[in-house]
C-alpha positions in Angstrom: -199.1 -100.3 3.6 -197.9 -103.4 5.7 -195.6 -103.2 8.8 -194.0 -106.7 9.2 -191.8 -108.4 12.0 -191.0 -111.9 12.8 -194.0 -112.3 14.9 -197.1 -109.5 14.2 -198.2 -107.9 10.7 -200.2 -105.0 11.1 -202.2 -102.6 8.6 -203.7 -99.4 8.8 -206.8 -98.8 7.1 -206.2 -95.0 7.1 -203.0 -93.8 6.9 -201.8 -89.8 7.9 -204.5 -88.4 9.3 -205.5 -86.4 12.3 -207.3 -88.7 14.7 -210.3 -86.1 14.3 -210.5 -87.4 10.8 -210.1 -90.8 10.7 -213.9 -91.9 11.3 -214.7 -89.5 8.1 -212.8 -91.7 6.4 -213.8 -94.8 7.3 -215.7 -97.3 5.4 -216.6 -100.7 4.7 -215.7 -100.2 1.0 -212.2 -98.7 2.2 -211.8 -101.9 4.7 -212.9 -104.4 2.5 -210.7 -103.2 0.1 -207.8 -102.7 2.3 -208.7 -106.4 3.7 -208.8 -108.2 0.4 -205.4 -106.9 -0.5 -203.8 -107.9 2.6 -205.0 -111.0 2.2 -204.2 -111.6 -1.3 -200.5 -110.0 -0.1 -200.3 -112.9 2.8 -200.6 -115.4 0.1 -198.8 -114.0 -3.1 -196.0 -112.7 -1.2 -195.4 -114.7 2.3 -196.6 -117.7 0.3 -199.6 -118.5 3.4 -202.7 -120.7 1.6 -205.3 -119.7 3.9 -204.4 -116.2 5.6 -206.0 -115.6 8.5 -207.0 -111.5 9.5 -207.7 -109.8 12.3 -209.7 -106.7 12.0 -209.6 -104.3 15.0 -212.1 -102.1 16.3 -212.4 -98.2 16.8 -213.6 -97.7 19.6 -212.6 -98.6 23.0 -214.0 -102.3 23.8 -215.1 -102.3 19.9 -217.5 -100.2 21.1 -219.3 -102.9 23.4 -222.3 -103.0 21.5 -222.6 -99.6 20.3 -222.7 -97.9 23.7 -219.1 -96.6 23.4 -219.9 -95.6 19.2 -221.5 -97.6 16.3 -218.7 -97.7 13.7 -218.0 -101.4 14.6 -221.7 -101.9 13.8 -222.5 -99.9 11.1 -218.9 -100.3 9.1 -216.8 -102.6 10.3 -219.0 -105.4 10.9 -220.4 -105.4 7.5 -217.2 -105.0 6.1 -216.2 -108.6 8.1 -219.2 -109.7 6.8 -218.4 -109.3 3.3 -214.9 -110.6 3.0 -216.4 -113.7 5.1 -218.9 -114.2 2.2 -216.1 -114.5 -0.4 -214.6 -117.4 1.7 -211.7 -115.4 3.5 -211.0 -116.2 7.4 -211.6 -112.8 8.5 -212.4 -112.2 12.3 -213.3 -109.2 14.7 -213.1 -106.7 15.0 -211.5 -107.1 18.0 -210.7 -104.8 20.9 -207.3 -103.0 20.1 -206.0 -103.2 22.9 -205.8 -107.2 23.6 -205.3 -107.5 19.9 -201.5 -107.8 20.2 -200.4 -109.6 23.0 -198.7 -113.0 22.2 -201.7 -115.9 22.2 -204.0 -113.1 20.6 -201.2 -113.2 17.8 -201.6 -116.7 17.5 -204.8 -116.4 15.9 -204.2 -114.6 13.0 -201.6 -113.8 10.3 -201.9 -110.1 10.4 -203.9 -107.3 11.7 -206.1 -104.9 10.3 -206.3 -101.7 11.9 -208.6 -98.7 11.9 -205.7 -96.1 11.9 -202.3 -95.2 12.1 -201.0 -95.6 15.7 -203.4 -98.1 16.1 -201.6 -100.0 13.6 -197.8 -99.0 14.5 -197.6 -98.7 17.7 -197.7 -102.5 18.1 -195.2 -103.5 15.6 -192.6 -100.7 16.9 -193.1 -101.8 20.6 -192.5 -105.5 19.2 -190.8 -105.0 16.7 -188.2 -101.8 16.5 -185.3 -102.9 15.4 -186.4 -105.5 12.5 -189.9 -104.2 11.3 -190.5 -103.5 8.0 -192.5 -101.7 5.4 -194.0 -103.6 3.0 -196.0 -102.3 0.0 -198.9 -104.9 -1.2 -200.6 -104.9 -4.1 -197.9 -103.9 -6.4 -196.3 -106.1 -9.3 -192.9 -106.0 -7.5 -191.7 -106.7 -4.3 -191.1 -103.1 -2.0 -189.6 -103.3 1.5 -188.1 -100.5 3.5 -187.0 -100.2 7.2 -190.3 -99.2 9.2 -188.6 -96.0 10.2 -188.5 -94.8 7.0 -185.3 -92.8 5.3 -183.9 -91.4 9.1 -183.3 -88.0 7.6 -182.5 -86.4 10.8 -179.7 -88.4 11.3 -178.6 -88.7 7.8 -174.5 -87.8 7.5 -173.6 -88.2 11.2 -172.6 -91.9 11.6 -175.7 -92.8 14.1 -177.8 -94.9 11.7 -178.6 -98.5 13.1 -178.6 -100.7 9.9 -180.1 -103.4 11.6 -183.9 -102.3 9.8 -182.2 -101.8 6.5 -180.7 -105.5 6.7 -184.4 -106.8 7.9 -186.2 -105.1 4.9 -183.7 -106.9 2.4 -184.0 -110.1 3.9 -187.4 -109.4 4.1 -187.3 -108.5 0.2 -185.5 -111.8 -0.2 -188.0 -113.9 1.8 -191.1 -112.5 -0.2 -189.2 -113.1 -3.6 -188.8 -116.9 -3.0 -192.6 -117.1 -2.1 -193.5 -115.4 -5.3 -191.2 -117.2 -7.4 -192.8 -120.5 -5.9 -196.3 -119.3 -6.5 -195.8 -118.2 -10.0 
C-alpha cells in the first residue's frame, strides 16, 4: 500500500495495527521486503530509473542513538544496510518529525514509514483531495482514492469527485510508465 500525491509518496511498513503492537510486528525482514517492493514499484510503475527511498525511524528523533529506543539500531538500520548492499539508494532512519517538509521531500521519491499514521498523517495533510492508494507488487495497476470507499456518505450526493479523478489520472500515468518499461 503506497499513498501517493503529486509531491509525496508514503508507505506504511505495518498497516492496521494498534500502536502498542507495532514493535512486535516490525522486523528487519519486513522493512527489507517492503523496501524492495517500493523501490521496484517506483521503477516499474512510476518510471523512476534510480529511485530514492527514505526510511523513517520509529522513535522520537530516531531513537537518539538508543536513548529513546533501540528499534532503529536493532531493526531499522540493518534493513537499510541490507537494501543499500543490494545497490538501492536508501537513507535513514530519519526522524519522522522532519521527514515531510518540502526541502526534505526533495531528497527522496518515497518514504517508508514504520506504522499506519506515520505514513497517512503527512499524505493527508499535504494531499487530502488528491492522495491515491496504489497497490504495488501486482501484475496489474490498482489505484483507489486514499480515503477508501466513503460508505458513510454513500447515496447522500456529498462525495467529492476529486479523489476518484486523481486515482484515475494516476492509474493512467502508471500505465504509461509500465508500457514504456515493458
